[in-house]
N, C-alpha and C positions, 0 to 999 in steps of 0.2 A: 493560630497558623499566623495571625496576625499579631498580636502581643507577645506571643513567647518564643513558637518556633520564627517568626518573621519570615514566613517565605512568601507572605502576600501582602499588599500595600492597604489594603481595606477590605471592609466586610464584604463589600461586591465580588470582589475578585476572588475571596477565600468562597462563597457561595457557589460561585461558577466553576472553581478547580473540584470543590466537593459533587455537584451534580453532574460533572464530567466522569465521574468515576475515578478520579486520580488519585483519591484516599483511601488507604486499606487498613481498618481495625480489625486488629486479631487476625491479618491475612485474609478478611473478606471486604469487597468492593462496598462502601456505604454512601450513597448519593444523598442522603438528607441531612443537612447540616445541622440537623437538631438530636440528631442522634447523639445519646449520652454515652459520655466514657469515664470510667474511673480507675482507681487504683490496679497496678500490672497490667492495663490492657496495652496490647501495642498500635502505634500509628505508624505505616509504611510508606513513604511516597517515592513510588517507583519511579517516577520522572528524575528526580537525584539520586536514587539509590540509598537513599537513609531512612532509616527506622529507629525507633523510638519507643522508651516503655515509660510510663506514668508510674510514677511511685511517689509515697508519703514520706516529706522531708520537713524539717522542725522549721518555723517563720513562715515560708513560704507555702505551707500545707502540701502541695506537690510539685515536681518536678518532672522534666522529660530528660531521661537518660538515653544518650544514641547506645544502640546496641547493635550485634553482629547479625545478618541474615538469618543463620539456624537459631536465633532464638525468636522469631516473629511468633513461631507456632506452638511453644514451650511455654506452660502458665501454670504457676505455684496456686492453687484453688482452695480456700480453707472450708472444710467441711461444716455447714450452717446447722445441718440436720441431717438425721434417715429415716427412713420409714421400709415398712415392709408392705410390697405390693404385691399383685395377686400373682400367684406361682411361687409365693415364698421368695421372690427375689427380693434384693435388697437394693433401695433407691437412695444414694447421695443426693442429698442438696447441697450445692456447692456456691461460694461466694461469687455474686454478679448474675445470678440467676442458672447457672447451668447445673447439669443432671447429667448422674452417671448410673447405670444399671447397672449392679453385680448379680449377674444371673446365679440360681442356685445350683445348676449343675456345674458351674465352676467353682466352686467354694471348696472343691476337692482335691482341687488345682492349683489353686490361688489364694490367699488369705482370704477369712471369710468376711461375712458382713459383719461381724464382732469386733473383728481387727480394728475397723475403721472405727471411730469416735469422733463426736462432736468437738471442733477448735484445733483437729490434727490439720496435717496440709496432705493433698496430694498435686503431685507434678503431674500434668497432662497434656500431653498430643491432642493438641486442637485438630489436625488434619482428621483423626478420628476416635476422638474423645477415647483416648487410651492410658490408662494408668500407668505412667512411667516408675514413678516412685511415692512411697506414701513415709512423709514424715510424722510422727506423733510428736502431740504435745508432751513435752517431757524434759525434766531435768537436764540440761546441759545443752538442750536444743537451742539455735539462736533465733530469735522473732523478731521481726519489726513492728513500731507501733501505728496502729492506723488511726487514733484518735486522741483526745484529750491533751493535757498541755505537756505530752512526752512525743507527741506525734513526730515521726520519724527516725526515733532514735532506736540503733540495734542493741539488743543486750542478748547475753544468753540465761536464759530461764536457771534460774538456783531454787527459788521452791513455790507452791502453789498451797496458797490457804483457802480453803473451800467455804462459801458460804451459804446462804440459803437458795439465791439465786445466782447465775452468771455474772449479773452485773456486780454483785456483792464478793465473789471470788476475787482475792486479791493474789497477784504474781510479783514475786521480786525476781529483776534479773540484774544483770552485772554488764556492764556495756564495755565497749573496748577498749576503754582508759581506766577500767577496774573500778568504776565509780558503781554504787550501787543505788537502785530507784524499784518505786511499784509503780502497776498500774492497774485497773481492773481487767478480768479474764475476757470480755468483748472486745478490748483494744489490742488483744496478743494476736500477732500473724506468724504463727510458724514458717520460717522461708527458710531453714535449712539444717545441718546438724551441726558441723564445726566451722562450716562456711555458708554463706547463702548459694543457692542454687540458680540463683539468676543473677544477671551484673545489675546493681544497684548505684554505680557509682562511674 
């Protein structure tokens, strides 16, 4: 708020603004100034009518991109893991600590739990934790890199070379300037098909 967004003059003022409930994270009021924020979280300042999303970028590591109000509650979340829970339902464990339950009785009408795979991305409405879209990790889909020396780069997946573990699986990508580069699977965050599903710049 002070160093990046520059909406307050000092830390004391920033803590006061937060404690008064004038800052929203992912559409919810957060009054604890120590509340953590990370990639793809949104920060809203209703008093100013401004909304931002935190995105990974080269050199700076993180940047704040101004977004339209309708994007506040839309969030791409990578599938970190999935488990079968009591009753045969599938729980998707998502980036940032979110979880979504795919109920067993719904699988005949919607994609089953087997459709969702680790490192795929689901586009979620945070208002009701509803899956709007499912974007698989596959060739020709676009990803943003969230770690390593290529952090913040966008690229289309060209190939995936399996390794013994996720961190040894190598993904080759082609950036928007047709330059090829590689990174490990754990740094891949699928963000769209032919273009990103959220505003990144």
